[in-house]
C-alpha positions in Angstrom: 33.7 2.0 2.3 32.0 -1.1 3.6 34.1 -0.8 6.8 32.9 2.6 7.6 29.3 1.7 6.8 29.5 -1.1 9.3 30.9 1.2 12.0 28.1 3.7 11.3 25.6 0.9 11.5 27.0 -0.3 14.9 26.9 3.3 16.3 23.3 3.8 15.1 22.3 0.4 16.5 23.8 1.3 19.9 22.0 4.6 20.1 18.7 3.1 19.2 19.2 0.3 21.8 19.5 3.0 24.5 16.6 5.2 23.7 14.0 3.0 21.8 11.4 0.5 22.7 12.6 -2.5 20.8 11.4 -6.1 20.1 12.0 -8.7 17.4 11.9 -12.2 16.3 14.5 -14.8 15.4 13.8 -17.8 13.1 16.2 -20.7 12.5 15.2 -23.0 9.7 16.3 -26.3 8.2 15.3 -26.9 4.6 15.4 -30.2 2.7 14.0 -31.1 -0.6 14.2 -34.1 -2.9 14.2 -33.6 -6.7 12.2 -35.5 -9.3 15.2 -37.6 -9.9 15.2 -39.1 -6.4 17.7 -39.0 -3.6 20.6 -38.2 -5.9 19.0 -34.7 -6.5 18.4 -33.6 -2.8 19.1 -30.2 -1.6 19.9 -29.1 2.0 20.0 -25.6 3.5 20.2 -23.8 6.9 19.2 -20.3 7.7 19.2 -18.0 10.7 17.1 -14.9 10.3 16.5 -12.1 12.8 14.1 -9.1 12.6 14.7 -6.2 14.9 12.0 -3.5 15.4 12.4 -0.1 17.1 9.9 2.5 18.2 10.5 6.0 19.7 7.8 8.4 20.7 8.3 12.1 20.1 6.1 14.4 22.1 2.4 13.3 22.2 1.6 13.0 18.4 4.7 11.6 16.6 6.4 8.2 16.6 9.5 7.0 14.8 9.7 3.3 13.6 12.6 1.4 12.2 13.3 -2.3 11.6 16.1 -4.2 9.8 16.8 -7.8 9.0 19.9 -9.9 9.6 20.3 -13.2 7.9 23.0 -15.9 7.5 22.6 -19.0 5.3 24.3 -22.0 3.9 23.5 -24.6 1.2 20.4 -24.2 -0.9 19.3 -21.2 1.3 22.5 -19.3 0.5 22.0 -19.6 -3.3 19.2 -17.1 -3.4 20.4 -14.8 -0.7 21.9 -12.3 -3.0 18.7 -11.9 -4.9 16.9 -10.8 -1.6 19.7 -8.8 0.1 21.9 -7.7 -2.8 25.5 -7.8 -1.7 26.3 -10.5 0.8 29.4 -11.2 2.9 30.8 -14.8 2.7 32.1 -16.4 5.9 33.8 -19.7 6.4 30.6 -21.7 5.9 27.9 -19.2 5.4 26.7 -16.2 3.5 25.3 -13.1 5.4 23.2 -10.1 4.5 21.7 -7.0 6.1 18.5 -5.4 4.9 16.7 -2.3 6.0 13.0 -3.3 6.3 11.2 -0.2 7.8 12.1 3.4 8.4 9.3 5.8 8.8 7.4 8.2 11.1 3.8 8.5 12.1 2.0 11.8 13.1 -1.5 11.3 14.6 -4.1 14.0 15.2 -7.8 13.8 16.2 -9.0 13.1 12.7 -5.9 12.9 10.5 -3.0 10.4 10.6 0.1 10.6 8.4 3.0 8.1 7.8 6.0 8.6 5.5 9.1 6.7 4.8 9.9 3.1 4.1 6.7 1.5 5.3 4.1 -1.2 4.7 1.1 0.0 2.6 -1.7 -2.5 2.4 -5.1 -2.6 0.6 -8.0 -5.0 0.7 -9.3 -7.9 3.0 -8.1 -11.0 1.2 -6.3 -13.4 3.5 -4.7 -15.5 0.6 -4.1 -13.8 -2.7 -4.3 -10.1 -2.0 -5.4 -8.9 -5.5 -5.9 -5.4 -4.3 -2.7 -5.4 -2.3 -0.9 -4.4 -5.5 2.2 -2.9 -3.9 2.9 -6.2 -1.9 2.1 -9.3 -4.0 1.6 -12.4 -2.0 2.6 -16.1 -2.4 0.6 -18.5 -0.1 3.3 -21.2 -0.7 5.8 -19.1 1.4 4.1 -19.3 4.8 6.4 -17.0 6.8 7.1 -14.2 4.2 7.0 -10.8 5.6 5.4 -8.1 3.4 8.0 -5.9 1.8 8.1 -2.1 2.6 7.7 0.5 -0.1 9.2 4.0 0.0 6.2 6.4 0.1 3.6 8.3 2.0 0.0 8.1 3.0 -2.3 10.4 4.9 -5.7 9.3 6.3 -8.7 11.6 7.1 -11.4 10.1 9.3 -14.5 11.8 8.0 -16.5 9.9 10.5 -15.9 6.9 12.8 -16.9 4.6 10.0 -15.5 6.4 6.8 -11.9 7.1 5.9 -10.4 8.9 3.0 -6.7 8.3 2.3 -4.2 9.8 -0.1 -1.1 7.9 -0.9 2.0 7.7 -3.1 4.7 5.2 -3.7 8.1 5.7 -5.3 9.1 3.9 -8.5 10.1 0.2 -8.3 13.4 1.3 -9.9 15.2 3.6 -7.3 17.7 4.8 -9.9 15.1 6.7 -11.9 15.1 10.4 -11.5 12.6 11.6 -14.0 9.5 10.7 -12.0 8.6 7.7 -14.2 6.9 4.9 -12.4 5.7 7.1 -9.5 2.3 5.9 -8.1 0.0 8.4 -6.5 -3.6 7.5 -5.6 -6.8 7.9 -3.4 -8.7 5.3 -1.4 -12.0 5.3 0.5 -13.1 2.7 3.0 -16.4 2.3 4.8 -17.1 0.2 7.9 -20.2 -1.3 9.1 -21.0 -3.6 12.0 -21.1 -6.7 9.7 -18.7 -5.7 6.9 -16.2 -3.4 5.2 -15.9 -1.9 1.8 -12.7 -0.5 0.2 -12.3 1.2 -3.2 -9.2 3.0 -4.6 -7.6 4.5 -7.8 -4.0 4.9 -8.5 -2.0 6.1 -11.4 1.5 4.9 -12.4 3.2 7.8 -14.3 4.8 7.0 -17.7 7.9 4.9 -17.6 9.7 2.8 -20.2 7.3 0.9 -22.4 4.3 2.5 -20.5 4.2 5.7 -22.7 0.8 6.7 -21.3 1.2 5.3 -17.7 -1.0 2.7 -16.1 -4.3 3.1 -14.2 -5.1 0.9 -11.3 -8.6 0.3 -9.9 -9.3 -1.7 -6.8 -12.3 -2.9 -4.9 -12.5 -5.0 -1.8 -15.5 -6.2 0.1 -15.8 -8.2 3.3 -19.0 -9.1 5.2 -19.5 -11.3 8.3 -22.7 -13.4 8.5 -22.7 -17.1 9.5 -19.7 -17.2 7.2 -17.1 -14.5 6.6 -17.0 -13.7 2.9 -14.4 -11.7 1.1 -14.4 -10.4 -2.6 -11.2 -8.8 -3.9 -10.7 -7.3 -7.4 -7.9 -5.3 -9.0 -7.9 -4.1 -12.6 -4.8 -2.7 -14.4 -5.6 -0.5 -17.4 -3.0 0.3 -20.0 -4.3 3.0 -22.3 -2.2 1.8 -25.1 -3.2 -1.8 -24.9 -6.8 -2.4 -23.5 -6.7 -6.1 -23.1 -10.0 -7.0 -21.5 -9.9 -9.6 -18.8 -6.1 -9.9 -19.0 -5.7 -6.9 -16.8 -8.0 -8.4 -14.0 -7.0 -10.1 -10.9 -9.9 -11.2 -8.7 -10.4 -13.5 -5.8 -13.4 -14.6 -3.7 -13.7 -16.9 -0.8 -14.9 -17.5 2.7 -13.7 -18.8 6.2 -15.9 -20.4 8.9 -15.0 -21.6 12.4 -16.3 -24.7 14.0 -16.0 -26.3 17.5 -16.0 -23.0 19.4 -13.2 -21.6 17.1 -10.8 -24.7 17.3 -11.4 -25.6 13.7 -11.2 -22.9 11.0 -11.9 -23.7 7.3 -10.6 -21.2 4.7 -10.9 -21.3 0.9 -10.3 -18.7 -1.8 -10.4 -18.7 -5.6 -8.2 -16.5 -7.8 -8.6 -15.5 -11.4 -5.2 -14.2 -12.6 -5.1 -12.2 -15.8 -1.9 -12.4 -17.8 -1.4 -8.6 -17.5 -2.7 -8.2 -13.9 -0.6 -7.4 -10.8 -0.6 -11.0 -9.6 0.8 -12.3 -12.9 4.5 -13.4 -13.3 6.3 -10.5 -14.8 4.1 -7.8 -13.3 5.2 -8.2 -9.8 3.2 -11.3 -9.0 4.0 -14.9 -9.0 1.5 -16.9 -11.2 1.5 -17.9 -14.9 -1.9 -19.7 -15.1 -5.3 -18.1 -14.9 -7.4 -20.3 -12.3 -6.3 -21.2 -8.8 -7.9 -22.5 -5.7 -6.5 -22.5 -2.2 -8.1 -24.2 0.8 -7.0 -25.0 4.3 -8.2 -26.4 7.5 -6.6 -25.3 10.8 -7.3 -27.3 14.0 -6.2 -26.1 17.4 -5.3 -29.3 19.2 -4.7 -27.4 22.5 -3.6 -24.0 23.7 -0.1 -24.6 22.4 -0.4 -26.7 19.2 -2.1 -26.2 15.9 -2.3 -28.5 12.9 -3.0 -27.2 9.4 -3.8 -29.1 6.2 -3.8 -26.9 3.2 -3.7 -27.4 -0.6 -3.3 -25.2 -3.7 -4.5 -26.1 -7.2 -4.1 -24.8 -10.7 -7.0 -25.8 -12.9 -5.2 -24.9 -16.1 -2.5 -27.6 -16.0 -3.9 -29.8 -13.2 -1.0 -29.2 -10.9 -1.5 -29.5 -7.1 0.5 -28.7 -4.0 -0.7 -30.2 -0.7 0.8 -28.8 2.5 1.0 -29.9 6.1 1.9 -27.3 8.8 2.4 -28.1 12.5 3.1 -25.4 15.1 3.8 -26.0 18.8 4.7 -23.4 21.4 7.1 -24.8 23.9 6.8 -21.8 26.2 5.8 -18.2 25.8 7.8 -16.6 23.1 9.4 -19.8 21.7 7.8 -22.1 19.2 8.7 -24.9 16.8 7.2 -25.4 13.3 7.1 -28.1 10.6 6.1 -27.5 7.0 5.9 -30.3 4.4 4.9 -29.8 0.8 4.5 -32.3 -2.0 4.5 -30.7 -5.5 2.4 -32.8 -7.9 1.6 -32.4 -11.6 0.8 -34.7 -14.6 4.5 -35.8 -14.7 4.2 -37.1 -11.1 1.7 -39.7 -12.5 3.6 -40.6 -15.6 2.4 -37.9 -17.9 4.5 -35.6 -20.0 3.3 -32.1 -19.0 4.9 -30.2 -16.2 2.7 -28.0 -14.0 3.2 -24.7 -12.4 2.8 -26.1 -8.9 4.7 -29.2 -9.6 8.3 -27.9 -10.3 11.5 -30.0 -10.0 11.1 -31.1 -6.4 9.3 -34.2 -5.4 9.2 -33.3 -1.7 9.9 -30.1 0.3 10.4 -30.1 4.1 11.4 -27.4 6.6 11.8 -27.5 10.3 11.9 -24.1 12.1 12.3 -22.6 15.6 11.1 -19.1 16.4 12.0 -17.0 19.4 10.2 -13.6 20.0 11.8 -11.1 22.2 
């Protein structure tokens, strides 16, 4: 069966190459980490990742989009490959996987635009935590993560140039369900001004498993640009069977500001993470504690090189994750990057309490090369 699927994939790939506008990116990464036990607990991994994107216009109003990922990995990178790509093929010294990332169409009219298929559906203006981006939870510790696609549909009506009403729906997270449980329809409205933007939405997740009465989602995101650029992002998950106050709230607020004619950009954003919210571990998010702060300073050394110093802190257990990121473009379309992280918690300084941002590694380092084509 796999043999025939591979042949079908090659045929489809060949047809798309002939008739589509295509582009892509390839990342090669070396990852190295040292555990708390020292050099005897080091981990090493290699990965080659490629993303191919295709676009075909149909007549004047419709466009077809598709993209897929290819990845080969070894060492520590190969260990988690099956979690991301399902079944993997094992070669002589690597594991490999194929993932369909996007597959959708867009139909555009004078005042209405519709997209349907496997696509990216984003909400809100937060640059770090994305509380209102509830279908695509974010992790600022994973710098190069691509937002996952969801199988669904959205249709936008532009009531005026500044006002948009959007209806949307997303399929259940469990693709095997056939009773409609976990289906998420909703409505959103966003308003634009010269100095700001406001987005509000409501969505309902139909009853599924333990959610006998379903789940209500409320989102609000505000961004305004004055001397500073401010953003406030809030999302509330309401379970009618268990109304749990602030536990259902995920909210973030922060600002960014540029100095030196844009060469230095400062960004900071705070997150309150309720234990039953969309950013909480176990509900599609990543975090266990309640209070987090992220800050970064990006300095553009020249037209080809940027240096970023960033840090993330959990106030609940006093864990800390400083990061250094350097990116250099050797020539147009090809760049090199370095990412170093130092997980710190109370155990790092002789204490007995492990922290969420500490973990088992004492040092994490990755070196990458990116080619755009």
